[in-house]
N, C-alpha and C positions, 0 to 999 in steps of 0.2 A: 243132616238131620238137626232140627232146632233143639236147643237144650230143654229138658223136661222141667216143668214147674211142679216141684214136689209139694209146695205149700198148697197149690190148687188141688192136687190129688188128695191131700189130707183134708182139705175143706169138703171135698165131695164125699169122702169116707165118713166124716163126722156128720154130714147132713143126712146120711142114710142110717144112722144109728137108731132112729125112731124111739128114743127114750131109753134104750138099753145102755148099760154102763159096763162095757167090756173090761176085762183085766189086761193091763199092759205091763210088760216087763221092760223097764227103762234102764238101760245101761247108763251109768254116770261116771264121768272122769273126775268130777269135783263138784263141790257145792255151788260155786259161782256159776258154772256153766249149766247146772241143773235148775237153778232158781226160776228162770223164766219158763223153762220147759214144764216144770211142776205146776207153776201158777196157771199156765195155759191148758195143759193136758188134763189136769185134775178136774176141770169142769166137765169132762166127758168120759174119763176113764178112772177105774180103780187101779192105782199104780203101786207096783213094787219096784223099788230102785235096787239095781244090782251094781254094787260098787266092786267091780273086778278090774284091777289095773296092775298087772305084774310088771308093766313097763316103768312104773314110778320108782324113782331113786332119789335119795336113799330110803331105807325102811322107815325112818322117822317121818319122812314126808308122806309116805303112804298112809300111816296111821293118823297123822295130823289132818290130812284131807278127809279121811274117813270120819273122824270126830266132827269136823265141820259139816259134813253131809248130814250126819245124824242130828246135829244141833239145828240146822236149818229147817229140816222137816218138822222137828218138835215145835218150832216157833211159828211156822206158817199157818194161816187160817185158810183151810181148803174145803171145797165143796164135797169131794169124795176122798176116801181114806188113802193115805200114802204111807208105806212102810219101807224100811231099808234093810237090805241084806248085804253085809260086808263079807265078801268072799275071801278065801285064803290068799295069802301073799307068797308067791313063789317066783322071784325074778328070773330064775333059770328058764321059765317058760318063754319069757320075752327074749332073752339073749339067745336061746336056741332057735327061735323063730326068725330072728333078724341076722343070724350069723352070715357073714359075707356082705352085708349091706350097712355095716357100721359107719362107713365114710360117705354114705349118700346124704346130701343135704336135706334138712327138714322140709317136709312137704312132698317128698319123692317116694320111691318104691318102699323104703324102710317103713315109712308111715303107713302106707297101704297094707303092708304085712301086719302092722300093729292094729290097724282098724279091723282086719279080718280076725286076728287072734281074739280080740275082745267081743266082736259081734258074734263070732262062733260060739263063745261061751254063753252069750245072752240067748242065742237061738236055741242052743241045747237045753239051757235051763228053762226057757219058756215052754219048749216041747215036753220036757219031763214033768213040769208042774202045771200043765193045762192052761197056760195063758192064751188069750185070744190074739195078742199081738206082741211084738218086740221091736225095739229100736234103740238108738243111742242119742245122748245129748251132744255128741261130738260135732254135729253139723252147725251148732250155734256159733262156733268160732269162725271168724273171717279167714283164719289160716287153715281151716280144714276143708277138704274137697267133698262137698255134699253129693255130687254126682257119683263119686267113687263109693262113698258110704252107702248110698241107696242101691248101687249096683251090687255091692257085696251082700247087703241085706237081702236083696231079692234072690241071689244065688243060694244063700243059706236057708232061706225060707223053703226052697224046693228040696234041699237036702234033709232038713229036719221036720218038714211037714208042719210048719207053723207060719203064721202070717207076719210079714214085715210091715211096719207102719211107715209109709213114705213121709219124709220130713226134710225140711231145711229151716231150722229154727232161727237162723239169723234174719230171715225175712220178717217184714212188718215190724221192724225195730226190735226184734227179739234180743239181739246182742246188747243193744243200748239199755233195754229193760233189765237185762241180767246185771249190768253194771249198777243200775239204780237199786235193785234188790240187794246186791252185795253191800252197798253202802248202808241201806236201811238195816240190815242184819249184822253189820260189822264183820263181814266174812273175810277170812284170810284169802287173799288173791295172790297166787304164785306168779312169778314172771317167766315161767317156762312150762312147756307142755307136761313134762313129767319124767321123761327118760334122761339118762345121763348125757346122751348126745344132744338133746334139745337144751339141756342145762348149759353145756359147754358153748353152744351157739349163742345162747342168751348172754352169757358172760362176755363173749367176744363182742357182741353188739353193744354192750353197755360199758365197754372199756373206755376210759377217757382218752381223748385224742392227745 
């Protein structure tokens, strides 16, 4: 079975909006990753960003990224409104979810569990607050598995009876545009995904020979 083109699916969905501006609950991992997603999607949707990331370590990193997320939204000139919800920070949610997978390399099953943890919160929040769609900025990263993210999103949409927005934001130069926007706004760009395991892997990669 050929890989699905999630960008094409999103294009089709947008073309069928007929002037409507649906409400989108957009999970965000950080301001840099969200930058292009906001610029692009705010043309068509009224967006609430859900900053829910219990995987982030240490606590200071969580709040630093949250502050950058809020600053970015306050600085961007956007067609439709964008607001930010900073969710509670409880790292035990993450550690409980990935217990037994601590030594799996980044990009494997531990990351998929983390995808599900955060997308589940987004789907639940979207359903409880009457959003038309939910999705995550995570697919903008070249290191994230867009097919897995969309698969999980589709499963959760069935469970919570809310629509998942198909997406692969790295397409059409989305990742490169996020780098440009990060420079324009002077955003803090971290060198690891967020969790203590990815931080250790980044430190190993960056060790001098």
